[in-house]
C-alpha positions as CSV (number, residue, x, y, z in Angstrom):
1,M,76.1,109.2,58.6
2,P,76.0,111.4,55.8
3,H,74.6,115.1,56.1
4,N,71.3,115.2,54.5
5,T,70.9,118.1,52.4
6,I,67.1,118.4,51.8
7,R,65.8,121.7,52.1
8,T,61.9,121.4,51.6
9,A,59.7,121.2,54.6
10,R,58.6,117.4,55.7
11,C,55.7,115.9,57.6
12,A,55.5,113.0,59.9
13,A,52.4,111.6,61.3
14,L,52.4,109.9,65.1
15,V,49.9,107.1,65.0
16,G,49.2,104.2,67.1
17,P,46.8,102.6,69.9
18,Y,45.2,104.5,72.8
19,L,47.6,104.9,75.5
20,A,50.6,104.1,73.4
21,G,52.0,107.3,74.3
22,K,51.9,109.7,71.2
23,T,51.2,113.0,72.7
24,T,54.0,112.4,75.0
25,L,56.3,111.5,72.2
26,L,55.3,114.8,70.4
27,E,56.2,116.7,73.6
28,S,59.6,115.0,73.8
29,L,60.2,115.6,70.0
30,L,59.5,119.4,70.5
31,F,61.6,119.5,73.6
32,A,64.5,117.7,71.8
33,A,64.2,119.9,68.9
34,G,64.5,123.1,71.1
35,A,60.8,124.0,70.0
36,I,59.7,124.0,73.6
37,T,61.8,124.7,76.6
38,R,59.5,122.7,79.1
39,K,57.7,119.5,78.6
40,G,53.7,119.5,79.1
41,S,51.8,116.3,80.0
42,V,48.6,114.7,79.2
43,R,47.9,114.3,82.6
44,D,48.2,117.9,83.4
45,G,46.5,119.1,80.4
46,N,49.2,121.5,79.3
47,S,50.5,119.5,76.5
48,V,51.0,120.9,72.8
49,G,49.1,118.1,71.3
50,D,45.8,117.8,73.4
51,S,44.8,121.4,73.6
52,A,41.0,121.3,73.0
53,P,38.8,121.2,76.1
54,E,37.5,117.7,75.0
55,A,40.9,116.3,75.0
56,K,41.8,117.9,78.3
57,A,38.5,116.7,80.0
58,R,39.2,113.2,78.9
59,K,43.0,113.1,79.0
60,M,43.4,111.6,75.5
61,S,43.8,113.0,72.0
62,T,40.3,113.7,70.5
63,E,41.4,115.1,67.0
64,V,44.6,115.6,64.8
65,N,47.0,118.4,66.2
66,A,49.8,119.8,64.0
67,A,53.1,121.1,65.3
68,S,55.6,122.9,63.0
69,F,59.1,123.5,64.2
70,E,62.7,123.6,62.8
71,Y,65.5,121.2,63.4
72,L,69.1,121.7,62.4
73,G,68.0,123.9,59.9
74,E,65.1,122.1,58.6
75,R,61.3,122.6,58.9
76,W,59.3,119.8,60.2
77,S,55.5,119.2,60.8
78,I,54.5,116.6,63.2
79,L,50.8,115.5,63.1
80,D,49.7,114.0,66.4
81,C,46.9,111.6,65.6
82,P,44.2,110.3,68.2
83,G,44.7,106.6,69.0
84,S,41.0,105.7,69.9
85,V,39.7,103.2,67.5
86,E,36.5,105.5,67.2
87,L,38.5,108.3,66.0
88,A,40.4,106.5,63.3
89,C,39.0,108.5,60.3
90,E,41.0,111.4,61.8
91,S,44.2,109.6,61.7
92,Q,43.7,108.0,58.3
93,N,43.1,111.3,56.7
94,A,46.3,112.8,58.2
95,L,48.4,109.7,57.0
96,M,47.3,110.7,53.4
97,A,49.5,114.0,53.8
98,A,52.4,112.6,55.8
99,D,55.9,111.7,54.1
100,L,56.1,108.9,56.7
101,A,54.3,107.6,60.0
102,V,55.8,106.8,63.2
103,V,53.8,103.8,64.6
104,V,54.0,104.4,68.3
105,A,53.3,101.1,70.4
106,E,54.0,99.7,73.7
107,A,56.5,97.2,74.7
108,A,53.8,94.4,75.1
109,P,53.5,91.5,72.8
110,D,49.9,91.0,73.9
111,K,48.9,94.2,72.4
112,A,50.5,93.5,68.8
113,V,46.8,92.7,67.5
114,L,46.0,96.3,68.1
115,L,48.3,97.4,65.3
116,A,46.8,95.2,62.4
117,P,44.3,97.5,61.1
118,L,46.9,100.4,61.1
119,F,49.5,98.3,59.4
120,K,46.9,97.3,56.9
121,F,45.9,100.8,55.9
122,L,49.7,102.0,55.8
123,D,50.6,98.7,53.7
124,D,47.6,99.3,51.3
125,R,48.7,102.6,50.4
126,R,52.4,101.9,50.5
127,I,52.8,104.7,53.1
128,P,56.3,104.7,54.6
129,H,56.4,104.1,58.3
130,I,58.8,103.5,61.3
131,L,57.9,101.6,64.5
132,F,58.8,103.2,67.6
133,I,58.4,100.7,70.7
134,N,57.7,103.3,73.6
135,K,58.0,102.9,77.4
136,I,61.0,100.5,77.0
137,D,61.4,100.9,80.7
138,T,58.5,98.6,81.0
139,L,59.9,96.0,79.1
140,G,61.0,93.8,81.9
141,D,62.5,90.4,81.4
142,Q,61.3,90.3,77.7
143,S,63.6,90.7,75.0
144,V,62.9,93.4,72.2
145,R,63.2,90.6,69.7
146,A,60.2,88.9,71.2
147,V,58.2,92.2,71.3
148,V,59.2,92.7,67.5
149,S,58.3,89.1,66.8
150,A,55.0,89.7,68.1
151,Y,54.4,92.8,66.0
152,Q,55.7,91.2,62.7
153,E,52.7,88.7,63.1
154,V,50.5,91.6,62.0
155,S,52.7,93.3,59.5
156,T,53.1,92.3,55.9
157,R,56.4,94.3,55.8
158,K,59.6,92.9,57.2
159,L,60.2,94.8,60.7
160,V,64.0,95.6,60.9
161,L,65.4,96.1,64.3
162,R,67.8,99.2,64.0
163,A,69.1,99.0,67.6
164,V,69.5,96.5,70.6
165,P,68.9,97.5,74.1
166,M,71.8,97.6,76.7
167,R,70.6,96.5,80.4
168,E,71.7,96.7,84.0
169,K,70.1,94.5,86.6
170,G,67.2,93.8,83.9
171,V,66.4,97.6,83.3
172,V,67.1,99.0,79.8
173,T,69.7,101.8,80.3
174,G,70.6,102.4,76.7
175,L,71.0,101.0,73.1
176,V,73.7,100.1,70.6
177,D,72.9,101.5,66.9
178,L,73.4,98.5,64.5
179,V,74.5,100.5,61.6
180,S,77.1,102.8,63.3
181,E,77.9,100.2,66.0
182,R,77.9,102.9,68.4
183,A,76.5,102.6,72.0
184,W,74.6,105.1,74.0
185,R,73.6,105.5,77.6
186,F,70.2,106.9,78.3
187,N,70.3,110.2,80.4
188,P,66.7,111.0,81.2
189,H,65.5,114.2,79.9
190,K,68.9,115.0,78.2
191,P,70.9,113.9,75.4
192,S,72.3,110.3,75.7
193,N,75.8,109.8,76.6
194,P,78.2,107.6,74.1
195,V,80.0,104.8,75.8
196,S,82.0,101.8,74.8
197,L,80.3,98.7,73.4
198,P,79.9,96.5,76.1
199,D,81.8,93.3,75.8
200,A,78.7,91.0,76.9
201,L,76.8,92.7,74.1
202,K,79.1,92.1,71.3
203,T,78.0,88.7,70.1
204,D,74.3,89.8,70.3
205,E,74.9,93.1,68.4
206,S,76.9,91.3,65.6
207,E,74.1,88.8,65.0
208,A,71.5,91.7,65.3
209,R,73.5,93.6,62.7
210,Q,73.9,90.7,60.5
211,A,70.1,90.3,60.5
212,L,69.3,93.9,59.7
213,L,71.9,93.8,56.5
214,E,70.3,90.6,55.3
215,S,67.0,92.1,55.7
216,I,67.7,95.3,53.6
217,A,69.9,93.2,51.2
218,D,66.7,91.4,50.0
219,F,66.1,94.8,48.1
220,D,69.6,96.0,47.5
221,D,71.5,93.8,44.9
222,A,74.7,95.8,45.5
223,L,74.6,95.3,49.3
224,L,73.6,91.4,48.7
225,E,76.6,91.0,46.7
226,K,78.9,92.5,49.3
227,L,77.4,90.2,52.0
228,L,77.8,87.2,49.7
229,E,81.6,88.0,49.5
230,D,81.9,88.5,53.1
231,M,82.4,92.1,52.7
232,A,81.6,94.6,55.4
233,P,79.3,97.4,53.7
234,D,80.3,100.9,54.9
235,A,77.8,102.7,57.1
236,D,76.8,105.4,54.3
237,A,75.8,102.7,52.0
238,V,73.6,101.0,54.7
239,Y,72.0,104.2,55.5
240,D,71.4,105.0,51.9
241,S,69.7,101.8,51.6
242,L,67.5,102.2,54.6
243,A,66.3,105.4,53.3
244,Q,65.6,104.1,49.9
245,E,63.6,101.0,51.2
246,L,61.9,102.9,53.9
247,A,60.7,105.4,51.1
248,N,59.6,102.5,48.9
249,D,57.5,100.8,52.0
250,Q,59.6,97.7,51.6
251,I,60.8,97.6,55.2
252,V,60.0,98.9,58.6
253,P,62.7,100.2,60.8
254,V,62.1,99.5,64.4
255,F,63.3,102.0,67.2
256,F,62.7,102.0,70.8
257,G,62.7,104.4,73.7
258,S,60.8,106.1,76.4
259,A,59.1,109.2,75.6
260,E,58.1,110.0,79.1
261,N,61.9,110.1,80.0
262,D,63.0,111.4,76.6
263,N,65.1,108.2,76.1
264,G,65.7,107.3,72.4
265,V,63.8,110.2,71.2
266,R,66.6,112.1,69.5
267,R,67.8,109.1,68.0
268,L,64.5,109.0,66.4
269,L,64.4,112.4,65.2
270,K,67.7,111.9,63.8
271,A,66.5,109.0,61.9
272,L,63.4,110.8,60.6
273,R,65.6,113.6,59.4
274,H,68.2,111.4,57.5
275,E,66.0,108.8,56.3
276,G,62.7,110.2,56.0
277,P,61.3,110.8,52.3
278,E,61.1,114.3,51.0
279,V,57.7,116.0,49.5
280,A,58.8,115.3,46.0
281,V,58.8,111.5,46.7
282,T,55.5,111.5,48.5
283,A,53.9,113.7,45.9
284,A,54.9,111.1,43.4
285,R,53.7,108.4,45.5
286,V,50.2,110.0,46.2
287,D,49.9,111.1,42.7
288,A,49.6,114.6,43.5
289,P,47.8,117.1,40.8
290,T,50.4,118.3,38.1
291,Q,48.0,120.9,36.7
292,G,49.2,124.5,37.5
293,A,52.1,125.7,39.6
294,V,50.5,125.1,43.0
295,A,49.0,122.1,44.3
296,V,47.7,121.2,47.9
297,Q,45.7,118.5,49.7
298,I,43.0,119.3,52.3
299,V,43.7,116.8,55.2
300,K,41.4,118.5,58.0
301,T,38.8,121.0,58.3
302,Q,38.0,123.2,61.3
303,I,35.1,125.6,61.9
304,G,35.5,127.8,64.7
305,S,32.4,129.7,66.3
306,H,33.9,133.0,65.4
307,A,36.8,132.4,63.6
308,G,35.4,130.7,60.4
309,K,36.7,127.8,58.4
310,L,40.1,126.8,58.4
311,S,41.5,124.0,56.1
312,L,44.5,122.0,57.2
313,A,46.7,121.4,53.9
314,R,49.8,119.9,52.6
315,V,51.6,121.9,49.9
316,W,52.8,119.4,47.3
317,R,54.1,122.0,44.8
318,G,54.7,125.7,44.3
319,E,53.9,128.5,46.8
320,V,50.6,129.4,48.4
321,A,50.2,132.9,49.4
322,D,47.6,134.9,51.2
323,G,45.0,136.3,48.7
324,M,45.7,133.9,45.9
325,I,43.1,132.0,44.2
326,L,43.1,128.4,44.7
327,G,40.3,126.0,44.1
328,G,38.2,128.5,43.1
329,E,38.4,130.7,46.0
330,R,40.5,133.3,47.6
331,V,43.0,132.2,50.4
332,S,42.2,134.4,53.3
333,G,45.3,133.7,55.4
334,V,47.9,131.2,55.7
335,F,48.9,130.0,59.1
336,R,51.4,127.9,60.6
337,L,50.3,125.8,63.5
338,F,51.6,124.8,66.7
339,G,48.9,123.0,68.9
340,H,46.3,125.6,69.0
341,D,48.4,128.6,68.4
342,Q,48.5,129.8,64.9
343,T,51.1,132.2,63.4
344,K,50.2,134.0,60.2
345,I,52.9,133.8,57.4
346,P,52.7,135.5,53.9
347,T,53.7,132.3,52.0
348,A,53.9,128.5,52.2
349,T,56.2,126.3,50.0
350,A,56.2,122.9,49.0
351,G,56.3,120.6,51.9
352,D,54.7,122.8,54.4
353,L,51.9,122.0,56.4
354,V,49.6,125.0,57.0
355,A,46.0,126.2,57.8
356,L,44.4,128.1,54.8
357,G,41.6,130.5,55.8
358,R,38.0,130.7,54.4
359,L,38.2,128.1,51.5
360,D,34.4,127.5,52.3
361,K,33.7,125.2,49.3
362,A,36.9,123.1,50.0
363,A,36.2,119.7,51.9
364,T,38.3,117.3,53.6
365,G,40.1,115.2,51.1
366,D,39.8,117.8,48.3
367,R,43.1,118.6,46.2
368,L,43.2,122.2,45.0
369,T,45.5,123.8,42.3
370,D,45.7,127.1,40.7
371,A,44.8,125.7,37.2
372,N,42.2,127.3,34.9
373,G,42.4,130.6,36.5
374,G,42.6,129.4,40.0
375,K,39.4,127.2,39.6
376,G,41.1,123.8,40.1
377,N,39.3,121.7,42.7
378,L,40.0,118.0,41.8
379,G,38.0,116.5,44.7
380,A,39.6,113.4,46.9
381,P,41.8,111.2,45.2
382,A,40.7,107.7,44.4
383,D,42.5,106.0,47.3
384,W,41.3,108.5,50.1
385,P,39.9,106.6,52.9
386,E,36.4,105.7,52.8
387,R,34.1,107.0,55.5
388,P,33.6,104.2,58.1
389,A,30.2,102.5,58.4
390,P,28.3,104.2,61.4
391,V,27.9,101.6,64.3
392,Y,26.4,103.5,67.3
393,G,23.8,106.5,67.2
394,L,22.3,108.8,69.4
395,A,19.0,110.7,69.1
396,L,20.0,114.4,69.9
397,H,17.7,117.2,71.0
398,A,18.7,120.7,72.3
399,E,18.2,121.3,76.0
400,N,16.7,124.5,75.3
401,R,14.0,124.2,72.7
402,N,14.7,127.6,71.2
403,D,18.0,126.1,69.9
404,D,16.2,123.6,67.7
405,V,17.1,125.4,64.5
406,K,20.6,126.3,65.6
407,L,21.3,122.5,66.4
408,S,20.8,121.5,62.8
409,S,23.4,124.1,61.5
410,A,25.7,123.2,64.0
411,I,25.6,119.6,63.5
412,Q,26.1,120.4,59.7
413,K,29.3,122.1,60.5
414,L,30.4,119.3,63.0
415,T,29.9,116.7,60.0
416,E,32.0,119.0,58.0
417,E,34.7,118.9,60.5
418,D,34.4,115.2,60.9
419,P,33.2,113.2,57.9
420,S,32.8,110.1,59.9
421,L,29.8,111.6,61.6
422,V,26.6,111.2,59.9
423,L,23.4,113.1,60.8
424,E,19.9,111.2,59.9
425,Q,16.2,112.5,60.5
426,A,14.4,109.3,61.2
427,S,11.5,109.0,58.9
428,D,9.4,107.1,61.4
429,S,9.8,109.0,64.7
430,G,11.2,112.3,63.3
431,E,14.1,112.1,65.6
432,L,17.4,113.6,64.6
433,V,20.0,110.8,65.0
434,L,23.7,111.4,64.9
435,W,25.7,108.2,63.9
436,G,29.3,107.7,64.5
437,Q,32.1,105.2,65.7
438,G,31.0,104.7,69.2
439,D,30.0,106.4,72.6
440,I,33.2,108.2,73.0
441,H,33.1,109.6,69.5
442,L,29.5,110.9,69.9
443,R,30.0,112.3,73.6
444,I,33.2,114.2,72.0
445,A,30.5,115.6,69.4
446,M,28.2,116.6,71.8
447,D,30.7,118.2,73.9
448,R,31.9,120.1,70.9
449,L,28.3,121.4,70.0
450,R,28.3,122.9,73.4
451,S,31.9,124.4,73.5
452,K,32.1,125.6,70.0
453,F,28.6,126.5,68.8
454,N,27.1,127.0,72.2
455,V,24.2,124.4,71.6
456,A,23.7,122.2,74.8
457,V,22.3,118.9,73.6
458,K,21.0,115.6,75.3
459,G,21.3,112.3,73.6
460,Q,19.5,109.1,73.9
461,S,19.2,105.6,72.3
462,P,17.1,106.2,69.0
463,Q,13.5,104.8,68.8
464,I,13.5,101.3,67.0
465,P,11.2,101.5,64.0
466,Y,9.1,98.7,65.3
467,Q,6.0,98.1,62.9
468,E,2.8,96.0,63.4
469,S,0.7,93.6,61.2
470,I,-2.2,91.4,61.6
471,R,-2.7,87.7,61.7
472,K,-6.3,87.5,60.5
473,G,-8.9,89.3,58.6
474,T,-12.4,90.7,59.5
475,S,-15.2,92.7,57.9
476,H,-16.4,95.8,59.8
477,H,-19.0,98.4,59.1
478,A,-18.6,102.1,60.6
479,R,-20.7,105.2,60.3
480,Y,-19.7,108.8,61.1
481,K,-22.6,111.2,61.9
482,R,-22.4,114.5,63.2
483,Q,-25.3,117.2,63.3
484,T,-24.3,120.6,64.8
485,G,-26.7,122.9,62.9
486,G,-26.7,123.7,59.4
487,H,-24.9,121.1,57.2
488,G,-23.8,117.9,59.0
489,Q,-21.2,115.3,58.4
490,F,-22.3,111.9,57.2
491,A,-20.4,108.7,55.8
492,D,-21.1,105.0,56.0
493,I,-18.6,102.4,54.6
494,Q,-18.3,98.6,55.0
495,I,-14.6,97.2,54.6
496,D,-12.9,93.9,54.5
497,I,-9.5,93.5,56.1
498,R,-7.1,90.9,55.4
499,P,-3.4,90.2,56.2
500,L,-0.7,90.3,53.5
501,P,2.8,88.6,53.2
502,R,5.6,90.6,54.7
503,G,6.9,93.4,52.5
504,S,3.7,94.0,50.9
505,G,2.7,97.3,52.8
506,I,-0.8,98.6,52.4
507,Q,-2.9,97.8,49.6
508,F,-6.4,99.2,49.0
509,E,-9.2,98.0,46.8
510,D,-12.3,99.5,45.6
511,A,-15.2,96.9,45.0
512,V,-18.1,99.3,45.5
513,V,-21.0,98.6,43.1
514,G,-24.1,100.6,42.2
515,G,-22.4,103.7,43.4
516,S,-23.3,103.2,47.2
517,V,-20.2,105.4,47.8
518,P,-19.8,108.0,45.2
519,R,-16.4,108.0,43.3
520,Q,-15.4,111.3,44.4
521,Y,-15.1,109.9,48.0
522,I,-13.1,106.7,47.3
523,G,-9.9,108.5,47.4
524,S,-10.8,110.0,50.7
525,V,-11.6,106.6,52.2
526,E,-8.1,105.3,51.1
527,A,-6.3,108.4,52.8
528,G,-8.4,107.9,56.2
529,I,-7.2,104.1,56.0
530,R,-3.6,105.3,55.5
531,D,-3.7,108.0,58.1
532,A,-5.4,105.5,60.5
533,A,-2.5,102.9,60.0
534,A,0.1,105.2,61.2
535,R,-0.7,104.0,64.7
536,G,-2.1,100.5,65.2
537,P,-3.5,98.9,68.5
538,L,-0.1,98.5,69.7
539,G,1.1,101.8,69.1
540,F,3.1,101.4,66.0
541,P,2.5,101.8,62.3
542,V,0.7,99.0,60.7
543,V,1.7,97.2,57.5
544,D,1.2,94.5,55.3
545,F,-2.5,94.4,55.2
546,A,-5.2,94.9,52.6
547,V,-8.5,96.9,52.9
548,T,-11.4,96.3,50.5
549,L,-14.1,98.8,50.3
550,T,-17.3,96.8,49.5
551,G,-20.3,99.2,50.1
552,G,-21.4,102.0,52.3
553,Q,-24.1,105.1,52.2
554,F,-23.9,108.6,51.6
555,H,-26.0,111.8,52.0
556,P,-26.4,114.2,49.1
557,V,-26.0,117.1,51.5
558,D,-24.1,116.0,54.5
559,S,-21.6,113.8,53.1
560,S,-18.1,115.3,52.2
561,D,-14.4,114.1,51.9
562,M,-13.7,114.7,55.5
563,A,-16.7,112.8,56.5
564,F,-15.5,109.6,54.6
565,K,-11.9,110.1,55.7
566,T,-13.1,110.2,59.4
567,A,-15.2,107.1,58.8
568,A,-12.4,105.2,57.3
569,R,-10.0,106.2,60.2
570,Q,-12.7,105.2,62.6
571,A,-13.4,101.7,60.7
572,I,-9.6,100.9,61.0
573,A,-9.4,101.9,64.6
574,E,-12.2,99.8,65.6
575,A,-11.5,96.8,63.2
576,L,-7.6,96.2,63.9
577,P,-7.9,94.9,67.5
578,A,-10.0,92.2,66.4
579,C,-7.4,90.9,63.6
580,E,-5.1,89.7,66.2
581,P,-2.2,92.4,65.9
582,V,1.2,91.3,65.9
583,L,4.3,93.3,66.7
584,L,7.0,93.5,64.0
585,E,10.6,94.1,64.7
586,P,13.5,95.0,62.1
587,L,16.2,92.3,61.8
588,L,19.5,93.3,60.4
589,T,22.0,91.4,58.6
590,V,25.3,91.9,60.5
591,T,28.9,91.0,59.1
592,I,31.3,91.1,62.1
593,A,35.1,91.3,61.4
594,V,37.5,90.1,63.9
595,P,40.9,88.4,64.3
596,S,40.5,84.5,64.0
597,A,41.4,84.1,67.8
598,F,38.3,86.0,68.8
599,T,35.9,84.2,66.4
600,P,34.6,81.5,68.9
601,K,33.6,84.7,71.2
602,I,31.3,86.1,68.6
603,Q,29.0,83.1,68.5
604,R,28.2,83.9,72.2
605,L,28.1,87.5,71.5
606,V,25.2,86.8,68.8
607,S,23.3,84.3,70.7
608,G,23.3,86.5,73.6
609,R,21.3,89.2,71.7
610,R,18.8,87.0,70.4
611,G,20.7,86.6,67.2
612,Q,21.3,83.9,64.7
613,L,24.4,82.9,63.2
614,L,24.4,82.6,59.2
615,G,28.0,81.6,58.8
616,F,31.6,82.7,58.7
617,D,34.7,82.8,56.3
618,A,38.1,84.3,56.2
619,R,38.0,88.2,55.7
620,P,39.2,88.9,52.2
621,G,42.7,90.6,52.0
622,W,43.1,90.4,55.9
623,P,45.4,87.3,56.8
624,G,44.6,85.8,60.3
625,W,40.9,87.7,60.2
626,D,37.4,86.1,59.9
627,E,34.1,87.6,58.7
628,V,31.1,86.4,60.9
629,K,27.7,86.9,59.4
630,A,24.8,86.8,61.6
631,S,21.0,88.1,61.8
632,L,20.3,90.3,64.8
633,P,17.3,92.2,65.9
634,Q,17.9,96.0,65.6
635,A,16.6,96.4,69.4
636,D,19.8,94.7,70.3
637,M,22.2,96.4,68.4
638,Q,22.4,99.9,70.2
639,D,25.6,98.9,72.2
640,L,26.9,95.9,70.2
641,I,30.2,97.6,69.2
642,V,31.0,98.4,72.8
643,E,30.9,94.8,73.7
644,L,32.4,93.5,70.5
645,R,35.5,95.7,71.1
646,S,35.6,94.5,74.7
647,L,36.0,91.1,73.5
648,S,38.3,91.6,70.6
649,L,40.8,94.3,72.2
650,G,39.4,97.0,70.4
651,V,39.7,96.0,66.8
652,G,36.5,94.3,66.1
653,T,33.9,95.9,63.7
654,Y,31.1,95.4,61.7
655,V,28.8,96.4,58.9
656,W,25.1,96.1,58.8
657,E,21.9,96.2,56.6
658,F,18.4,96.1,57.0
659,D,17.1,92.4,56.1
660,R,13.4,92.1,57.0
661,L,10.8,92.7,59.7
662,Q,9.8,89.7,61.8
663,E,7.1,89.1,64.3
664,A,8.3,89.7,67.8
665,V,7.1,87.6,70.7
666,G,7.7,86.9,74.5
667,R,9.4,89.4,77.0
668,A,11.1,91.5,74.4
669,A,7.8,92.2,72.6
670,D,5.8,93.0,75.7
671,R,8.5,95.4,76.9
672,A,8.6,97.4,73.7
673,V,4.7,97.8,73.5
674,E,4.9,98.8,77.1
675,I,7.5,101.4,76.6
676,R,5.5,102.6,73.6
677,R,2.4,103.2,75.4
678,E,4.1,105.0,78.0
679,A,5.6,107.2,75.6
680,L,2.6,108.1,74.0
681,A,0.9,108.8,77.2
682,A,3.4,111.2,78.1
683,Q,2.8,113.1,75.1
């Protein structure tokens, strides 16, 4: 294999499904590179990757972690990305700064569908990636080719097997590299030992190597010509072709091993070193800014309770120094990261992944330059990942009422760290609702509020914005009279009430003749009606009705704006119970996206939640996926994402929008009214 003379630092991202072993692979890569002398583990909570208290408590990655190290004289940064689908936004942002991705997957064909969204993201943005089949010791009697074939079904790029396994008694004990045709026996926790190619494997190895050559020859005319002439290409030419096609995202090289036992990891590390693109290639691919001498990309924001704001950034070009003006702000510290450890350095050069201190105006996704006197903040590139639509919400309140003001500020910082979190102040209930990608996502956010910002919170399901209306009209007379000494209070009104079509709101009409209600009090009557409509007989806001003021009386001394406003409230409160009040519940139009194999399950999911199927079609741009459109009551949406993911191996998702209000009847309506009355009684 030719020596790689690349001098610039490079960056790889470890991505893949939950429990694939990404953090364990990071530990193994660091151990193989000599960056650590002893491996930690997720189970023991002492790994470099999962250093946050939320990660240790759950024994899973909860955010992107970076680790920089040197290997054979070259500097590398590895981004260990969370695997939970609820934290996909973190991983996607990190991928935008990586030279290439290592997709970590288990040796389990039935889990291939888990990689579909990830492969789609990588291919859409032409991000070079390698597939590392982890936990190869669990392969059993299956063939590696069968596993690769299953993963090929969810990838639009050609998966190219780089090695074939050696087995003894059904256990994978080593590998044969298909380019160098050298065999290696695994030596757990130590470098593999070179051995002779077993005779029993020579035929399989020859066929697999030919398949490899034919795959890469599809994009290399010179190599194709040699194959057509039955000439054996030299190894250097094959390596060069592999590196070029990987950089162009034309093929996906496939490696395998066991991160737990450090098997196949050094082979992967060498492939990254010799075949991974350099930063100049990546900068051209992502169309990095060309203005100025320096260009960086912010991929993650961290805000500490005391340390202030840190912006994790990839340097595309130039040299970033402590104290320089970048994106309109002064850089207050340049730090190299190794998990939670930070090392201050004077400068960072092209390819480095570093944390920049106190760039308060810079947000995740922003591209910063030193152009225009250092004022160049170009914002996020056009292909920056969109914030995923929220699918799960919790109404938060501080355990200590004195922390209410601090809570809003803390959540604002939290949403700056994690753009997939959305804070909403519910207009109807006044609740502070935090929206995210699932229960785990929001529970992690709540834990961070406690650990980082010292605000303990509780979360509960948000109130459903029920409303109520009326089925029939009525006429009503109301008189408000109070005499307490001096000027009293007097107002007398006659109103007609009638229902309106859905979506009409509240309408008020003045039909007074002869000045029985003076003009200056008409507005007060309307204000009182609207105030009273905030809580109807069922306890919810009343909509879609009209009130006509037909007459009344006044007193030249005792009448006032307040008296007529009070009389109007009294009239509505007394009249609405006679108008056959009805509960209205919000209906949402929900578009559910799942692999086609799971589409039949969606019908049962929808019908079990009082929903109605509206139709389904192929999901645009997603081969083998469907979109199912349905109408669902908002009251049945709270844990929909949990059940949907359970039915679809974690990959199903949906978007929703408000459709209309519809009468609610039966047990669901009775229960909603009962809960509302209990809540009002407790106030």
